[in-house]
C-alpha positions in Angstrom: 3.1 20.7 3.5 3.8 18.3 6.4 0.7 16.3 5.8 1.4 15.9 2.1 5.0 14.9 2.7 3.9 12.3 5.2 1.3 10.9 2.7 4.1 10.6 0.1 6.2 8.7 2.7 3.3 6.4 3.4 3.1 5.5 -0.3 6.7 4.3 -0.1 5.9 1.6 2.6 4.0 -0.8 0.3 6.8 -0.5 -2.3 9.4 -1.3 0.3 7.4 -4.4 1.5 6.9 -5.6 -2.1 10.6 -5.1 -2.7 11.4 -7.2 0.4 9.1 -9.9 -1.1 10.9 -9.7 -4.4 14.2 -10.0 -2.6 13.2 -13.0 -0.5 11.2 -14.9 -3.1 13.0 -14.1 -6.4 16.4 -12.5 -6.0 17.6 -14.6 -3.1 16.9 -18.0 -4.7 18.3 -16.8 -8.1 21.3 -14.8 -6.9 22.1 -15.7 -3.3 22.3 -13.3 -0.4 25.6 -11.8 -1.6 23.9 -10.2 -4.7 20.2 -10.2 -3.6 20.7 -7.8 -0.6 22.6 -5.0 -2.5 20.4 -5.3 -5.6 17.3 -5.1 -3.4 18.7 -1.9 -1.8 19.3 -0.4 -5.2 15.8 -1.3 -6.4 14.3 0.3 -3.4 16.3 3.5 -4.0 15.0 3.6 -7.6 11.4 3.1 -6.3 11.9 5.9 -3.7 13.3 8.2 -6.4 10.3 7.4 -8.7 7.8 8.2 -6.0 9.6 11.3 -5.0 9.9 12.7 -8.5 6.2 11.9 -9.1 4.7 13.3 -6.0 7.1 16.0 -4.6 5.6 18.6 -6.9 2.2 18.0 -5.2 3.7 19.6 -2.0 4.3 22.9 -3.8 7.2 25.1 -4.4 9.5 25.5 -1.5 13.1 26.5 -0.6 15.9 24.0 -0.6 15.7 23.8 3.2 12.1 22.7 3.0 13.0 19.6 1.0 15.9 18.8 3.3 13.5 19.0 6.3 11.1 16.7 4.5 14.0 14.3 3.9 15.0 14.4 7.6 11.3 13.7 8.5 11.3 10.7 6.1 14.5 9.4 7.6 13.1 9.7 11.1 9.8 8.1 10.1 11.5 5.2 8.3 13.9 4.5 11.2 11.0 4.6 13.7 8.8 2.4 11.5 11.6 -0.1 10.8 12.6 -0.4 14.4 9.0 -0.7 15.7 8.2 -3.2 13.0 11.3 -5.2 13.8 10.7 -5.2 17.6 7.0 -6.2 17.0 8.3 -9.2 15.0 10.3 -10.2 18.0 13.7 -9.1 16.7 16.2 -7.7 19.2 17.6 -4.2 18.8 20.9 -5.8 18.1 19.4 -7.8 15.2 17.7 -4.6 13.9 20.9 -2.7 13.9 22.7 -5.4 11.8 20.8 -4.1 8.8 22.9 -0.9 9.1 26.1 -2.8 8.5 27.0 -2.2 4.8 30.0 -4.5 5.0 27.5 -7.4 5.1 26.1 -6.4 1.7 23.0 -4.9 3.2 22.5 -1.4 1.8 19.8 -0.4 4.2 22.0 2.5 5.5 22.5 3.7 2.0 18.7 3.5 1.4 18.1 5.5 4.6 20.5 8.2 3.4 18.9 8.2 0.0 15.4 8.6 1.6 16.8 11.8 3.2 18.1 13.1 -0.1 15.2 12.1 -2.2 12.8 15.1 -1.7 15.6 17.6 -2.5 16.7 15.5 -5.5 13.2 15.2 -6.7 12.6 19.0 -6.4 15.8 19.6 -8.4 14.8 17.0 -11.1 11.3 18.5 -11.4 12.8 22.1 -11.4 10.7 23.4 -8.6 13.7 24.6 -6.7 
């Protein structure tokens, strides 16, 4: 189950990168940062939901706590990936943490919470719980 859940999480990374490209190259010029940031966060949540609903059944039937554990794993992996990637790009830890300030219009914290909920939500939607 662990291996399959990590593979599902890995499939989210390219979608998140594409979503970032959409935000920077399309949404930002069209809407400005005030609208592009939150819209991008919502789009990413929808993408995560779609991937989760599509692939969570491949993990197999489990108890509710199984899907919550998968969600916590995904949150940890996402936070570790995002922090490592940011540091590798030369960003300071302070700059990386700015993404978690929802008052700036960045919904990254909401996305991270949604990542944690997504496996459980997908299992409920697919009625495997």
